[in-house]
C-alpha positions as CSV (number, residue, x, y, z in Angstrom):
1,M,9.5,-0.4,3.9
2,F,6.5,-2.1,5.2
3,S,6.2,-2.9,8.9
4,L,3.4,-4.4,10.9
5,N,1.2,-2.0,12.8
6,I,-1.2,-3.7,15.2
7,S,-1.5,-0.9,17.7
8,P,-4.8,1.0,17.9
9,A,-4.9,4.4,16.2
10,G,-5.2,6.2,19.5
11,K,-5.7,5.5,23.2
12,P,-9.2,3.9,23.6
13,H,-11.7,5.5,25.8
14,S,-12.3,4.0,29.2
15,F,-16.1,3.5,28.5
16,S,-17.8,0.8,26.5
17,G,-19.8,1.9,23.5
18,L,-22.4,-0.7,24.3
19,R,-22.7,0.3,27.9
20,L,-23.7,3.8,26.7
21,L,-26.4,2.2,24.6
22,L,-27.8,0.5,27.7
23,E,-28.4,3.7,29.6
24,D,-31.9,3.9,31.0
25,V,-32.8,0.4,29.9
26,R,-34.3,-0.1,33.4
27,A,-36.9,2.5,32.7
28,T,-40.3,1.2,31.7
29,P,-40.0,0.9,27.9
30,T,-42.7,2.5,25.7
31,Y,-43.4,1.7,22.1
32,D,-45.2,3.8,19.6
33,K,-45.8,2.1,16.3
34,D,-46.3,5.4,14.5
35,F,-42.8,6.9,15.2
36,S,-40.3,7.7,12.5
37,P,-37.4,5.2,12.4
38,E,-34.0,6.6,13.3
39,L,-30.7,5.5,11.8
40,L,-28.9,2.9,13.7
41,L,-26.7,4.5,16.5
42,T,-27.8,8.0,15.4
43,P,-28.7,9.5,18.8
44,P,-31.2,9.8,20.3
45,L,-32.5,6.3,19.7
46,T,-36.2,6.3,20.0
47,T,-36.9,4.4,23.2
48,P,-35.0,2.6,26.0
49,L,-36.3,-0.6,24.4
50,H,-34.7,0.3,21.1
51,R,-31.4,1.0,23.0
52,H,-31.6,-2.2,24.9
53,L,-32.3,-4.3,21.7
54,T,-29.5,-2.5,19.8
55,A,-26.9,-3.1,22.6
56,L,-28.0,-6.8,23.0
57,C,-27.8,-7.6,19.3
58,L,-24.4,-5.8,18.9
59,H,-23.0,-7.6,22.0
60,N,-24.3,-11.0,20.8
61,P,-24.5,-10.7,17.0
62,Y,-25.1,-14.5,16.6
63,W,-28.2,-14.6,18.8
64,N,-31.4,-15.6,16.8
65,D,-34.8,-14.1,17.3
66,F,-36.0,-16.7,19.8
67,R,-33.0,-16.3,22.1
68,I,-33.5,-12.5,22.0
69,L,-37.2,-12.9,22.7
70,N,-36.4,-15.2,25.6
71,H,-33.9,-12.6,27.0
72,F,-36.7,-9.9,27.1
73,Q,-39.3,-12.3,28.5
74,K,-37.1,-13.2,31.4
75,R,-36.9,-9.5,32.3
76,G,-40.6,-9.1,32.2
77,I,-40.7,-7.4,28.8
78,K,-43.5,-9.1,26.9
79,M,-43.7,-8.9,23.2
80,T,-44.5,-11.1,20.2
81,L,-42.0,-12.3,17.7
82,E,-43.5,-10.1,15.1
83,K,-43.1,-7.0,17.3
84,M,-39.5,-7.8,18.0
85,E,-38.8,-8.3,14.3
86,Q,-40.3,-4.8,13.7
87,L,-38.1,-3.3,16.4
88,K,-35.1,-4.9,14.8
89,K,-36.0,-3.4,11.4
90,E,-36.5,0.0,13.0
91,C,-33.0,-0.2,14.5
92,H,-31.5,-1.5,11.2
93,L,-30.6,-4.7,13.0
94,D,-31.9,-6.8,10.1
95,D,-28.9,-5.7,8.0
96,R,-25.6,-7.6,8.6
97,E,-23.6,-4.9,6.8
98,I,-24.9,-2.2,9.2
99,I,-24.2,-4.4,12.2
100,C,-20.6,-5.1,11.1
101,N,-19.9,-1.4,10.2
102,T,-21.4,-0.3,13.5
103,L,-19.2,-2.6,15.5
104,I,-16.1,-1.5,13.5
105,Q,-17.1,2.2,14.2
106,L,-17.6,1.5,17.9
107,S,-14.2,-0.2,18.0
108,T,-12.2,2.4,16.1
109,Q,-14.0,5.5,17.3
110,G,-15.9,4.6,20.5
111,G,-13.3,2.6,22.4
112,L,-15.1,-0.7,22.3
113,H,-12.9,-3.8,22.7
114,L,-14.5,-6.3,20.4
115,N,-15.3,-9.7,22.0
116,P,-14.5,-13.0,20.2
117,R,-18.2,-13.3,19.0
118,Q,-18.2,-9.9,17.5
119,I,-14.8,-10.4,15.7
120,S,-16.0,-13.8,14.4
121,Y,-19.3,-12.3,13.1
122,I,-17.5,-9.5,11.3
123,E,-14.9,-11.8,9.8
124,R,-17.5,-14.2,8.5
125,A,-19.4,-11.4,6.7
126,K,-16.2,-9.5,5.8
127,P,-13.3,-11.9,5.6
128,E,-10.9,-9.0,4.7
129,F,-11.3,-7.8,8.4
130,R,-8.9,-10.6,9.3
131,D,-6.2,-8.5,7.6
132,R,-6.7,-5.4,9.8
133,D,-3.2,-5.9,11.4
134,L,-1.6,-5.2,8.0
135,Q,-1.4,-1.4,7.8
136,P,1.3,-0.3,5.3
137,S,2.1,3.3,5.0
138,N,2.2,3.8,1.3
139,P,0.9,2.3,-2.0
140,G,3.2,-0.6,-3.0
141,D,4.5,-1.1,0.5
142,L,2.7,-4.5,0.8
143,L,1.0,-6.7,-1.7
144,V,-0.4,-10.1,-1.0
145,Y,-0.4,-12.8,-3.7
146,R,-2.1,-16.1,-4.2
147,R,-3.2,-18.5,-7.0
148,L,-7.0,-19.1,-7.0
149,F,-9.3,-21.6,-8.6
150,G,-7.5,-24.3,-10.4
151,R,-10.7,-25.9,-11.8
152,G,-11.9,-27.1,-15.1
153,V,-13.6,-24.4,-17.1
154,G,-15.4,-25.2,-20.3
155,N,-13.0,-26.4,-23.1
156,F,-10.1,-24.6,-21.5
157,G,-9.1,-27.3,-19.1
158,R,-7.8,-26.1,-15.7
159,V,-7.8,-22.4,-15.3
160,Y,-6.0,-20.4,-12.6
161,L,-6.3,-16.9,-11.4
162,H,-3.0,-15.2,-10.2
163,I,-4.1,-12.3,-8.0
164,F,-2.3,-9.5,-6.2
165,V,-3.9,-7.1,-3.7
166,D,-2.3,-3.8,-2.6
167,M,-3.0,-3.8,1.2
168,Y,-2.8,0.0,1.3
169,T,-5.4,0.8,-1.3
170,G,-7.3,-2.6,-1.5
171,R,-6.9,-2.5,-5.3
172,V,-6.8,-5.9,-7.0
173,F,-4.5,-7.0,-9.9
174,G,-5.2,-10.3,-11.5
175,Q,-4.6,-12.4,-14.6
176,L,-6.3,-15.6,-15.8
177,S,-3.9,-18.3,-16.9
178,Q,-3.7,-21.9,-17.8
179,D,-0.3,-22.0,-16.1
180,R,-0.5,-22.8,-12.4
181,S,3.2,-22.0,-11.7
182,V,4.4,-19.2,-9.4
183,N,6.4,-18.1,-12.4
184,A,3.2,-17.1,-14.1
185,G,2.3,-14.8,-11.2
186,L,5.8,-13.4,-11.2
187,N,5.6,-12.6,-14.9
188,H,2.2,-10.8,-14.3
189,L,3.9,-8.7,-11.6
190,K,6.9,-7.8,-13.8
191,T,4.9,-7.2,-17.0
192,D,1.8,-5.4,-15.8
193,I,1.9,-4.3,-12.2
194,F,5.4,-2.9,-11.9
195,Q,4.7,-0.3,-14.6
196,V,1.5,0.9,-12.9
197,Y,3.5,1.9,-9.8
198,N,6.6,3.1,-11.6
199,S,4.5,5.5,-13.7
200,R,3.2,7.1,-10.5
201,H,6.6,7.1,-8.8
202,Y,5.7,4.4,-6.2
203,T,8.0,1.5,-5.4
204,L,6.9,-2.1,-4.7
205,N,8.5,-3.2,-1.5
206,T,7.1,-6.5,-0.2
207,I,5.0,-9.4,-1.6
208,L,3.5,-11.8,0.9
209,H,2.9,-15.0,-1.0
210,S,0.1,-17.2,0.5
211,T,1.5,-20.7,-0.3
212,Q,-0.9,-23.6,-0.7
213,D,1.3,-26.6,-0.7
214,T,4.9,-27.8,-0.6
215,H,5.1,-27.6,-4.4
216,D,4.6,-23.8,-4.2
217,L,7.5,-23.6,-1.7
218,Q,9.7,-25.7,-3.8
219,E,9.0,-23.7,-6.9
220,F,9.5,-20.5,-5.0
221,N,12.9,-21.7,-3.7
222,E,14.0,-22.5,-7.3
223,L,12.8,-19.1,-8.6
224,E,14.6,-17.3,-5.7
225,A,17.8,-18.9,-6.7
226,S,17.4,-18.1,-10.4
227,S,18.0,-14.9,-12.3
228,L,14.2,-14.2,-12.4
229,F,14.2,-12.7,-9.0
230,S,17.4,-10.6,-9.5
231,G,16.8,-6.9,-10.1
232,L,13.2,-7.0,-8.7
233,G,14.4,-4.9,-5.7
234,L,11.6,-6.2,-3.4
235,Q,11.0,-8.8,-0.8
236,W,9.0,-11.9,-1.8
237,L,8.1,-13.8,1.3
238,P,6.2,-17.1,1.4
239,T,3.7,-17.5,4.2
240,H,1.1,-20.1,5.3
241,R,-1.3,-17.3,6.2
242,T,-4.5,-17.0,4.3
243,F,-5.7,-13.4,3.6
244,G,-9.3,-12.4,3.9
245,T,-8.8,-9.8,1.2
246,L,-8.1,-12.5,-1.3
247,E,-11.0,-14.5,0.0
248,K,-13.3,-11.5,-0.5
249,F,-12.4,-11.3,-4.2
250,E,-12.8,-15.0,-4.7
251,R,-16.3,-14.8,-3.2
252,Y,-17.1,-11.9,-5.6
253,I,-16.0,-13.9,-8.6
254,T,-17.9,-17.0,-7.5
255,Q,-21.1,-15.1,-6.6
256,N,-21.1,-13.4,-10.0
257,C,-21.1,-16.9,-11.6
258,F,-18.0,-15.8,-13.6
259,L,-16.8,-19.4,-14.2
260,D,-20.2,-20.6,-15.5
261,N,-20.9,-20.6,-19.2
262,P,-17.5,-19.4,-20.4
263,P,-17.1,-18.1,-24.0
264,E,-15.6,-20.1,-26.8
265,Y,-12.2,-18.4,-26.9
266,F,-9.9,-17.9,-24.0
267,S,-9.1,-14.3,-25.1
268,D,-12.8,-13.5,-24.7
269,F,-12.7,-15.2,-21.3
270,E,-9.8,-12.9,-20.3
271,S,-11.7,-9.9,-21.5
272,A,-14.7,-10.8,-19.4
273,F,-12.5,-11.2,-16.4
274,E,-11.0,-7.8,-17.0
275,R,-14.5,-6.3,-17.0
276,Q,-15.3,-8.0,-13.7
277,L,-12.0,-6.8,-12.2
278,A,-12.7,-3.2,-13.3
279,K,-16.2,-3.4,-11.7
280,Y,-14.7,-4.7,-8.5
281,N,-12.0,-2.0,-8.4
282,A,-14.4,0.8,-9.1
283,R,-15.1,1.0,-5.3
284,S,-11.5,1.9,-4.6
285,R,-9.7,5.1,-5.7
286,W,-6.2,4.8,-7.1
287,F,-3.5,5.1,-4.5
288,S,-5.9,6.3,-1.7
289,R,-5.8,4.5,1.6
290,R,-8.6,2.1,2.4
291,T,-10.3,2.3,5.7
292,L,-11.6,-0.3,8.1
293,L,-15.2,0.6,7.0
294,A,-14.2,0.0,3.4
295,Y,-14.1,-3.7,4.4
């Protein structure tokens, strides 16, 4: 069965990953515009100035260029804004994805304790990082469920997306429906998802249902008391918690303009969604554990 695991994978080192990056920053920095850029955090970084800038940006990921420039000027390090932007590019500090993944690596492998600013920065770019405390042991141990959208789409009226995510693999299961009820999500689970796990000899254990209003809770209580829940052999637990994994998929659908210009027939709309879902799931392997860097 699923159990929460919020303990670190191993005992963290006593040193700070960022402190290591700041070694020798008091040395007089040199800068050669003709050097070959190194990958971020791939030692050795080119100069003490690169190391200082990398440590500063990782420790204060929300700082803008003017604040960083002011930091260096107060320490007698003169440079133009253009030069600093070039340094950031050489350190790959102009890429939010690299900054987030580097912080995650330093936390999981380098013993760095993330500060609130770093956690907030990662979670804004990667909302699924909020779910890092959920570490099930096997596929099917824990799925999260929520109903998304609920907006008018073309001639179809209000359309809802019932979505389940396996928190072990990160794989998404979803179905478009004109039915907003929890029962529609339950039917999707029983009709489509159960057989996927059963065919591979995995068992569904726990569903965490992110409820959105009191109507959801009332409907859940009615379903729980009915025969629809009997024989499922799993825990279905309502919670007010919102899951970043679900938010990530909602962003994906929205950014791909999926709800704009829908086709004439709802069956074609469902087929288009299945193609988007397959494209999204292509990044995860069936029944393989996701990693923090997969966020």
